PDBQT receptor file of N, H, CA, C and O in Angstrom, charges set to zero:
ATOM      1  N   MET A   1      70.465 101.121  54.355  1.00  0.00    +0.000 N 
ATOM      2  CA  MET A   1      69.266 101.912  54.044  1.00  0.00    +0.000 C 
ATOM      3  C   MET A   1      69.268 102.301  52.563  1.00  0.00    +0.000 C 
ATOM      4  O   MET A   1      68.204 102.445  51.961  1.00  0.00    +0.000 OA
ATOM      5  N   LEU A   2      70.451 102.471  51.975  1.00  0.00    +0.000 N 
ATOM      6  H   LEU A   2      71.315 102.354  52.464  1.00  0.00    +0.000 HD
ATOM      7  CA  LEU A   2      70.509 102.807  50.552  1.00  0.00    +0.000 C 
ATOM      8  C   LEU A   2      69.912 101.679  49.720  1.00  0.00    +0.000 C 
ATOM      9  O   LEU A   2      69.192 101.923  48.751  1.00  0.00    +0.000 OA
ATOM     10  N   VAL A   3      70.221 100.429  50.110  1.00  0.00    +0.000 N 
ATOM     11  H   VAL A   3      70.806 100.231  50.896  1.00  0.00    +0.000 HD
ATOM     12  CA  VAL A   3      69.690  99.286  49.363  1.00  0.00    +0.000 C 
ATOM     13  C   VAL A   3      68.175  99.245  49.483  1.00  0.00    +0.000 C 
ATOM     14  O   VAL A   3      67.478  98.938  48.516  1.00  0.00    +0.000 OA
ATOM     15  N   LEU A   4      67.661  99.558  50.684  1.00  0.00    +0.000 N 
ATOM     16  H   LEU A   4      68.227  99.808  51.469  1.00  0.00    +0.000 HD
ATOM     17  CA  LEU A   4      66.215  99.566  50.880  1.00  0.00    +0.000 C 
ATOM     18  C   LEU A   4      65.573 100.622  49.996  1.00  0.00    +0.000 C 
ATOM     19  O   LEU A   4      64.520 100.377  49.408  1.00  0.00    +0.000 OA
ATOM     20  N   GLY A   5      66.199 101.806  49.891  1.00  0.00    +0.000 N 
ATOM     21  H   GLY A   5      67.055 102.005  50.368  1.00  0.00    +0.000 HD
ATOM     22  CA  GLY A   5      65.675 102.862  49.030  1.00  0.00    +0.000 C 
ATOM     23  C   GLY A   5      65.648 102.419  47.580  1.00  0.00    +0.000 C 
ATOM     24  O   GLY A   5      64.700 102.712  46.851  1.00  0.00    +0.000 OA
ATOM     25  N   ARG A   6      66.691 101.713  47.162  1.00  0.00    +0.000 N 
ATOM     26  H   ARG A   6      67.461 101.475  47.754  1.00  0.00    +0.000 HD
ATOM     27  CA  ARG A   6      66.731 101.231  45.772  1.00  0.00    +0.000 C 
ATOM     28  C   ARG A   6      65.640 100.199  45.541  1.00  0.00    +0.000 C 
ATOM     29  O   ARG A   6      65.028 100.176  44.473  1.00  0.00    +0.000 OA
ATOM     30  N   ALA A   7      65.389  99.346  46.525  1.00  0.00    +0.000 N 
ATOM     31  H   ALA A   7      65.887  99.364  47.392  1.00  0.00    +0.000 HD
ATOM     32  CA  ALA A   7      64.342  98.329  46.378  1.00  0.00    +0.000 C 
ATOM     33  C   ALA A   7      62.977  98.995  46.250  1.00  0.00    +0.000 C 
ATOM     34  O   ALA A   7      62.138  98.557  45.463  1.00  0.00    +0.000 OA
ATOM     35  N   GLU A   8      62.757 100.060  47.031  1.00  0.00    +0.000 N 
ATOM     36  H   GLU A   8      63.439 100.415  47.670  1.00  0.00    +0.000 HD
ATOM     37  CA  GLU A   8      61.475 100.759  46.938  1.00  0.00    +0.000 C 
ATOM     38  C   GLU A   8      61.357 101.477  45.601  1.00  0.00    +0.000 C 
ATOM     39  O   GLU A   8      60.272 101.527  45.022  1.00  0.00    +0.000 OA
ATOM     40  N   MET A   9      62.461 102.034  45.103  1.00  0.00    +0.000 N 
ATOM     41  H   MET A   9      63.343 101.993  45.574  1.00  0.00    +0.000 HD
ATOM     42  CA  MET A   9      62.431 102.674  43.794  1.00  0.00    +0.000 C 
ATOM     43  C   MET A   9      62.115 101.645  42.718  1.00  0.00    +0.000 C 
ATOM     44  O   MET A   9      61.352 101.920  41.792  1.00  0.00    +0.000 OA
ATOM     45  N   LEU A  10      62.707 100.455  42.842  1.00  0.00    +0.000 N 
ATOM     46  H   LEU A  10      63.327 100.231  43.594  1.00  0.00    +0.000 HD
ATOM     47  CA  LEU A  10      62.450  99.395  41.874  1.00  0.00    +0.000 C 
ATOM     48  C   LEU A  10      60.975  98.995  41.918  1.00  0.00    +0.000 C 
ATOM     49  O   LEU A  10      60.354  98.785  40.876  1.00  0.00    +0.000 OA
ATOM     50  N   ALA A  11      60.418  98.892  43.125  1.00  0.00    +0.000 N 
ATOM     51  H   ALA A  11      60.923  99.063  43.972  1.00  0.00    +0.000 HD
ATOM     52  CA  ALA A  11      59.006  98.541  43.249  1.00  0.00    +0.000 C 
ATOM     53  C   ALA A  11      58.130  99.635  42.637  1.00  0.00    +0.000 C 
ATOM     54  O   ALA A  11      57.108  99.342  42.015  1.00  0.00    +0.000 OA
ATOM     55  N   ASP A  12      58.532 100.895  42.815  1.00  0.00    +0.000 N 
ATOM     56  H   ASP A  12      59.361 101.133  43.320  1.00  0.00    +0.000 HD
ATOM     57  CA  ASP A  12      57.764 101.996  42.227  1.00  0.00    +0.000 C 
ATOM     58  C   ASP A  12      57.841 101.955  40.708  1.00  0.00    +0.000 C 
ATOM     59  O   ASP A  12      56.910 102.388  40.028  1.00  0.00    +0.000 OA
ATOM     60  N   MET A  13      58.940 101.439  40.170  1.00  0.00    +0.000 N 
ATOM     61  H   MET A  13      59.696 101.087  40.722  1.00  0.00    +0.000 HD
ATOM     62  CA  MET A  13      59.061 101.330  38.713  1.00  0.00    +0.000 C 
ATOM     63  C   MET A  13      58.259 100.149  38.189  1.00  0.00    +0.000 C 
ATOM     64  O   MET A  13      57.669 100.230  37.111  1.00  0.00    +0.000 OA
ATOM     65  N   ILE A  14      58.232  99.030  38.956  1.00  0.00    +0.000 N 
ATOM     66  H   ILE A  14      58.711  98.964  39.831  1.00  0.00    +0.000 HD
ATOM     67  CA  ILE A  14      57.563  97.811  38.494  1.00  0.00    +0.000 C 
ATOM     68  C   ILE A  14      56.048  97.913  38.649  1.00  0.00    +0.000 C 
ATOM     69  O   ILE A  14      55.302  97.392  37.820  1.00  0.00    +0.000 OA
ATOM     70  N   MET A  15      55.591  98.586  39.715  1.00  0.00    +0.000 N 
ATOM     71  H   MET A  15      56.198  99.009  40.388  1.00  0.00    +0.000 HD
ATOM     72  CA  MET A  15      54.152  98.644  40.010  1.00  0.00    +0.000 C 
ATOM     73  C   MET A  15      53.332  99.185  38.847  1.00  0.00    +0.000 C 
ATOM     74  O   MET A  15      52.317  98.574  38.513  1.00  0.00    +0.000 OA
ATOM     75  N   PRO A  16      53.709 100.304  38.202  1.00  0.00    +0.000 N 
ATOM     76  CA  PRO A  16      52.900 100.789  37.074  1.00  0.00    +0.000 C 
ATOM     77  C   PRO A  16      52.825  99.788  35.924  1.00  0.00    +0.000 C 
ATOM     78  O   PRO A  16      51.824  99.740  35.210  1.00  0.00    +0.000 OA
ATOM     79  N   ILE A  17      53.880  98.987  35.740  1.00  0.00    +0.000 N 
ATOM     80  H   ILE A  17      54.693  99.026  36.320  1.00  0.00    +0.000 HD
ATOM     81  CA  ILE A  17      53.860  97.976  34.678  1.00  0.00    +0.000 C 
ATOM     82  C   ILE A  17      52.787  96.933  34.996  1.00  0.00    +0.000 C 
ATOM     83  O   ILE A  17      52.019  96.541  34.118  1.00  0.00    +0.000 OA
ATOM     84  N   PHE A  18      52.735  96.479  36.274  1.00  0.00    +0.000 N 
ATOM     85  H   PHE A  18      53.358  96.798  36.988  1.00  0.00    +0.000 HD
ATOM     86  CA  PHE A  18      51.682  95.561  36.684  1.00  0.00    +0.000 C 
ATOM     87  C   PHE A  18      50.320  96.199  36.481  1.00  0.00    +0.000 C 
ATOM     88  O   PHE A  18      49.383  95.548  36.019  1.00  0.00    +0.000 OA
ATOM     89  N   ALA A  19      50.212  97.483  36.829  1.00  0.00    +0.000 N 
ATOM     90  H   ALA A  19      50.973  98.011  37.205  1.00  0.00    +0.000 HD
ATOM     91  CA  ALA A  19      48.937  98.187  36.705  1.00  0.00    +0.000 C 
ATOM     92  C   ALA A  19      48.509  98.257  35.244  1.00  0.00    +0.000 C 
ATOM     93  O   ALA A  19      47.322  98.139  34.941  1.00  0.00    +0.000 OA
ATOM     94  N   ASN A  20      49.460  98.449  34.342  1.00  0.00    +0.000 N 
ATOM     95  H   ASN A  20      50.424  98.545  34.589  1.00  0.00    +0.000 HD
ATOM     96  CA  ASN A  20      49.116  98.506  32.921  1.00  0.00    +0.000 C 
ATOM     97  C   ASN A  20      48.610  97.145  32.439  1.00  0.00    +0.000 C 
ATOM     98  O   ASN A  20      47.686  97.081  31.629  1.00  0.00    +0.000 OA
ATOM     99  N   PHE A  21      49.208  96.064  32.929  1.00  0.00    +0.000 N 
ATOM    100  H   PHE A  21      49.959  96.116  33.587  1.00  0.00    +0.000 HD
ATOM    101  CA  PHE A  21      48.770  94.734  32.517  1.00  0.00    +0.000 C 
ATOM    102  C   PHE A  21      47.414  94.382  33.114  1.00  0.00    +0.000 C 
ATOM    103  O   PHE A  21      46.556  93.813  32.438  1.00  0.00    +0.000 OA
ATOM    104  N   ILE A  22      47.230  94.722  34.382  1.00  0.00    +0.000 N 
ATOM    105  H   ILE A  22      47.927  95.184  34.931  1.00  0.00    +0.000 HD
ATOM    106  CA  ILE A  22      46.032  94.272  35.086  1.00  0.00    +0.000 C 
ATOM    107  C   ILE A  22      44.883  95.262  34.902  1.00  0.00    +0.000 C 
ATOM    108  O   ILE A  22      43.758  94.863  34.604  1.00  0.00    +0.000 OA
ATOM    109  N   ARG A  23      45.173  96.578  35.082  1.00  0.00    +0.000 N 
ATOM    110  H   ARG A  23      46.087  96.903  35.324  1.00  0.00    +0.000 HD
ATOM    111  CA  ARG A  23      44.168  97.633  34.941  1.00  0.00    +0.000 C 
ATOM    112  C   ARG A  23      42.971  97.393  35.857  1.00  0.00    +0.000 C 
ATOM    113  O   ARG A  23      41.822  97.566  35.449  1.00  0.00    +0.000 OA
ATOM    114  N   LYS A  24      43.246  96.996  37.089  1.00  0.00    +0.000 N 
ATOM    115  H   LYS A  24      44.178  96.856  37.421  1.00  0.00    +0.000 HD
ATOM    116  CA  LYS A  24      42.185  96.794  38.080  1.00  0.00    +0.000 C 
ATOM    117  C   LYS A  24      42.644  97.356  39.418  1.00  0.00    +0.000 C 
ATOM    118  O   LYS A  24      43.846  97.512  39.635  1.00  0.00    +0.000 OA
ATOM    119  N   PRO A  25      41.715  97.665  40.319  1.00  0.00    +0.000 N 
ATOM    120  CA  PRO A  25      42.099  98.302  41.592  1.00  0.00    +0.000 C 
ATOM    121  C   PRO A  25      43.091  97.487  42.414  1.00  0.00    +0.000 C 
ATOM    122  O   PRO A  25      43.897  98.069  43.140  1.00  0.00    +0.000 OA
ATOM    123  N   PHE A  26      43.059  96.147  42.322  1.00  0.00    +0.000 N 
ATOM    124  H   PHE A  26      42.404  95.674  41.732  1.00  0.00    +0.000 HD
ATOM    125  CA  PHE A  26      43.930  95.377  43.199  1.00  0.00    +0.000 C 
ATOM    126  C   PHE A  26      45.378  95.418  42.723  1.00  0.00    +0.000 C 
ATOM    127  O   PHE A  26      46.250  94.819  43.352  1.00  0.00    +0.000 OA
ATOM    128  N   ALA A  27      45.647  96.122  41.614  1.00  0.00    +0.000 N 
ATOM    129  H   ALA A  27      44.938  96.609  41.103  1.00  0.00    +0.000 HD
ATOM    130  CA  ALA A  27      47.040  96.315  41.202  1.00  0.00    +0.000 C 
ATOM    131  C   ALA A  27      47.790  97.106  42.274  1.00  0.00    +0.000 C 
ATOM    132  O   ALA A  27      48.986  96.898  42.478  1.00  0.00    +0.000 OA
ATOM    133  N   VAL A  28      47.086  98.018  42.960  1.00  0.00    +0.000 N 
ATOM    134  H   VAL A  28      46.115  98.187  42.794  1.00  0.00    +0.000 HD
ATOM    135  CA  VAL A  28      47.711  98.779  44.037  1.00  0.00    +0.000 C 
ATOM    136  C   VAL A  28      48.099  97.844  45.173  1.00  0.00    +0.000 C 
ATOM    137  O   VAL A  28      49.169  97.991  45.763  1.00  0.00    +0.000 OA
ATOM    138  N   THR A  29      47.224  96.874  45.483  1.00  0.00    +0.000 N 
ATOM    139  H   THR A  29      46.355  96.755  45.003  1.00  0.00    +0.000 HD
ATOM    140  CA  THR A  29      47.531  95.910  46.536  1.00  0.00    +0.000 C 
ATOM    141  C   THR A  29      48.746  95.069  46.147  1.00  0.00    +0.000 C 
ATOM    142  O   THR A  29      49.617  94.807  46.976  1.00  0.00    +0.000 OA
ATOM    143  N   ILE A  30      48.799  94.649  44.885  1.00  0.00    +0.000 N 
ATOM    144  H   ILE A  30      48.092  94.861  44.211  1.00  0.00    +0.000 HD
ATOM    145  CA  ILE A  30      49.939  93.853  44.424  1.00  0.00    +0.000 C 
ATOM    146  C   ILE A  30      51.221  94.682  44.531  1.00  0.00    +0.000 C 
ATOM    147  O   ILE A  30      52.269  94.167  44.922  1.00  0.00    +0.000 OA
ATOM    148  N   GLY A  31      51.130  95.973  44.180  1.00  0.00    +0.000 N 
ATOM    149  H   GLY A  31      50.279  96.391  43.863  1.00  0.00    +0.000 HD
ATOM    150  CA  GLY A  31      52.300  96.838  44.291  1.00  0.00    +0.000 C 
ATOM    151  C   GLY A  31      52.773  96.947  45.730  1.00  0.00    +0.000 C 
ATOM    152  O   GLY A  31      53.973  96.901  46.002  1.00  0.00    +0.000 OA
ATOM    153  N   ALA A  32      51.815  97.093  46.664  1.00  0.00    +0.000 N 
ATOM    154  H   ALA A  32      50.841  97.130  46.443  1.00  0.00    +0.000 HD
ATOM    155  CA  ALA A  32      52.180  97.219  48.075  1.00  0.00    +0.000 C 
ATOM    156  C   ALA A  32      52.815  95.916  48.567  1.00  0.00    +0.000 C 
ATOM    157  O   ALA A  32      53.794  95.945  49.313  1.00  0.00    +0.000 OA
ATOM    158  N   GLU A  33      52.260  94.772  48.149  1.00  0.00    +0.000 N 
ATOM    159  H   GLU A  33      51.465  94.748  47.543  1.00  0.00    +0.000 HD
ATOM    160  CA  GLU A  33      52.821  93.495  48.582  1.00  0.00    +0.000 C 
ATOM    161  C   GLU A  33      54.201  93.288  47.963  1.00  0.00    +0.000 C 
ATOM    162  O   GLU A  33      55.096  92.749  48.614  1.00  0.00    +0.000 OA
ATOM    163  N   ALA A  34      54.381  93.713  46.706  1.00  0.00    +0.000 N 
ATOM    164  H   ALA A  34      53.654  94.151  46.178  1.00  0.00    +0.000 HD
ATOM    165  CA  ALA A  34      55.693  93.577  46.064  1.00  0.00    +0.000 C 
ATOM    166  C   ALA A  34      56.725  94.425  46.796  1.00  0.00    +0.000 C 
ATOM    167  O   ALA A  34      57.865  94.000  46.987  1.00  0.00    +0.000 OA
ATOM    168  N   ARG A  35      56.315  95.641  47.209  1.00  0.00    +0.000 N 
ATOM    169  H   ARG A  35      55.390  95.986  47.054  1.00  0.00    +0.000 HD
ATOM    170  CA  ARG A  35      57.243  96.505  47.948  1.00  0.00    +0.000 C 
ATOM    171  C   ARG A  35      57.598  95.878  49.289  1.00  0.00    +0.000 C 
ATOM    172  O   ARG A  35      58.760  95.885  49.696  1.00  0.00    +0.000 OA
ATOM    173  N   PHE A  36      56.582  95.331  49.984  1.00  0.00    +0.000 N 
ATOM    174  H   PHE A  36      55.638  95.326  49.653  1.00  0.00    +0.000 HD
ATOM    175  CA  PHE A  36      56.834  94.686  51.271  1.00  0.00    +0.000 C 
ATOM    176  C   PHE A  36      57.755  93.481  51.090  1.00  0.00    +0.000 C 
ATOM    177  O   PHE A  36      58.679  93.273  51.876  1.00  0.00    +0.000 OA
ATOM    178  N   LEU A  37      57.494  92.688  50.042  1.00  0.00    +0.000 N 
ATOM    179  H   LEU A  37      56.744  92.857  49.403  1.00  0.00    +0.000 HD
ATOM    180  CA  LEU A  37      58.313  91.509  49.778  1.00  0.00    +0.000 C 
ATOM    181  C   LEU A  37      59.750  91.918  49.469  1.00  0.00    +0.000 C 
ATOM    182  O   LEU A  37      60.692  91.286  49.947  1.00  0.00    +0.000 OA
ATOM    183  N   ALA A  38      59.921  92.973  48.671  1.00  0.00    +0.000 N 
ATOM    184  H   ALA A  38      59.156  93.486  48.282  1.00  0.00    +0.000 HD
ATOM    185  CA  ALA A  38      61.272  93.430  48.334  1.00  0.00    +0.000 C 
ATOM    186  C   ALA A  38      61.988  93.916  49.589  1.00  0.00    +0.000 C 
ATOM    187  O   ALA A  38      63.167  93.620  49.785  1.00  0.00    +0.000 OA
ATOM    188  N   ALA A  39      61.281  94.661  50.439  1.00  0.00    +0.000 N 
ATOM    189  H   ALA A  39      60.324  94.902  50.279  1.00  0.00    +0.000 HD
ATOM    190  CA  ALA A  39      61.905  95.151  51.672  1.00  0.00    +0.000 C 
ATOM    191  C   ALA A  39      62.287  93.989  52.575  1.00  0.00    +0.000 C 
ATOM    192  O   ALA A  39      63.349  94.010  53.196  1.00  0.00    +0.000 OA
ATOM    193  N   THR A  40      61.423  92.965  52.655  1.00  0.00    +0.000 N 
ATOM    194  H   THR A  40      60.560  92.947  52.150  1.00  0.00    +0.000 HD
ATOM    195  CA  THR A  40      61.715  91.798  53.485  1.00  0.00    +0.000 C 
ATOM    196  C   THR A  40      62.946  91.058  52.958  1.00  0.00    +0.000 C 
ATOM    197  O   THR A  40      63.814  90.654  53.731  1.00  0.00    +0.000 OA
ATOM    198  N   MET A  41      63.011  90.884  51.636  1.00  0.00    +0.000 N 
ATOM    199  H   MET A  41      62.306  91.212  51.008  1.00  0.00    +0.000 HD
ATOM    200  CA  MET A  41      64.150  90.183  51.048  1.00  0.00    +0.000 C 
ATOM    201  C   MET A  41      65.433  90.967  51.298  1.00  0.00    +0.000 C 
ATOM    202  O   MET A  41      66.481  90.377  51.561  1.00  0.00    +0.000 OA
ATOM    203  N   VAL A  42      65.355  92.311  51.215  1.00  0.00    +0.000 N 
ATOM    204  H   VAL A  42      64.504  92.791  51.001  1.00  0.00    +0.000 HD
ATOM    205  CA  VAL A  42      66.541  93.138  51.459  1.00  0.00    +0.000 C 
ATOM    206  C   VAL A  42      66.985  92.991  52.911  1.00  0.00    +0.000 C 
ATOM    207  O   VAL A  42      68.178  92.892  53.197  1.00  0.00    +0.000 OA
ATOM    208  N   GLU A  43      66.010  92.979  53.826  1.00  0.00    +0.000 N 
ATOM    209  H   GLU A  43      65.041  93.060  53.593  1.00  0.00    +0.000 HD
ATOM    210  CA  GLU A  43      66.373  92.834  55.236  1.00  0.00    +0.000 C 
ATOM    211  C   GLU A  43      67.005  91.466  55.497  1.00  0.00    +0.000 C 
ATOM    212  O   GLU A  43      67.967  91.359  56.258  1.00  0.00    +0.000 OA
ATOM    213  N   ILE A  44      66.463  90.422  54.864  1.00  0.00    +0.000 N 
ATOM    214  H   ILE A  44      65.681  90.509  54.246  1.00  0.00    +0.000 HD
ATOM    215  CA  ILE A  44      67.029  89.077  55.031  1.00  0.00    +0.000 C 
ATOM    216  C   ILE A  44      68.452  89.042  54.459  1.00  0.00    +0.000 C 
ATOM    217  O   ILE A  44      69.353  88.456  55.058  1.00  0.00    +0.000 OA
ATOM    218  N   ALA A  45      68.642  89.675  53.294  1.00  0.00    +0.000 N 
ATOM    219  H   ALA A  45      67.910  90.151  52.807  1.00  0.00    +0.000 HD
ATOM    220  CA  ALA A  45      69.967  89.685  52.673  1.00  0.00    +0.000 C 
ATOM    221  C   ALA A  45      70.962  90.482  53.519  1.00  0.00    +0.000 C 
ATOM    222  O   ALA A  45      72.161  90.202  53.512  1.00  0.00    +0.000 OA
ATOM    223  N   ALA A  46      70.448  91.484  54.252  1.00  0.00    +0.000 N 
ATOM    224  H   ALA A  46      69.474  91.711  54.258  1.00  0.00    +0.000 HD
ATOM    225  CA  ALA A  46      71.343  92.311  55.059  1.00  0.00    +0.000 C 
ATOM    226  C   ALA A  46      71.829  91.572  56.304  1.00  0.00    +0.000 C 
ATOM    227  O   ALA A  46      72.837  91.959  56.895  1.00  0.00    +0.000 OA
ATOM    228  N   LEU A  47      71.129  90.518  56.709  1.00  0.00    +0.000 N 
ATOM    229  H   LEU A  47      70.309  90.203  56.230  1.00  0.00    +0.000 HD
ATOM    230  CA  LEU A  47      71.500  89.814  57.943  1.00  0.00    +0.000 C 
ATOM    231  C   LEU A  47      72.750  88.962  57.775  1.00  0.00    +0.000 C 
ATOM    232  O   LEU A  47      73.185  88.311  58.725  1.00  0.00    +0.000 OA
TER     233      LEU A  47
């Protein structure tokens, strides 16, 4: 669970950078998908 928390923190750090580059509403969607992707990769790595 600690690794999952770190992945979410990383996504929270990366999302604003994407938002600064894109500056459009779908940056939030990209952030959510990046967080989901990071969580999925962490779960796969944990197996």
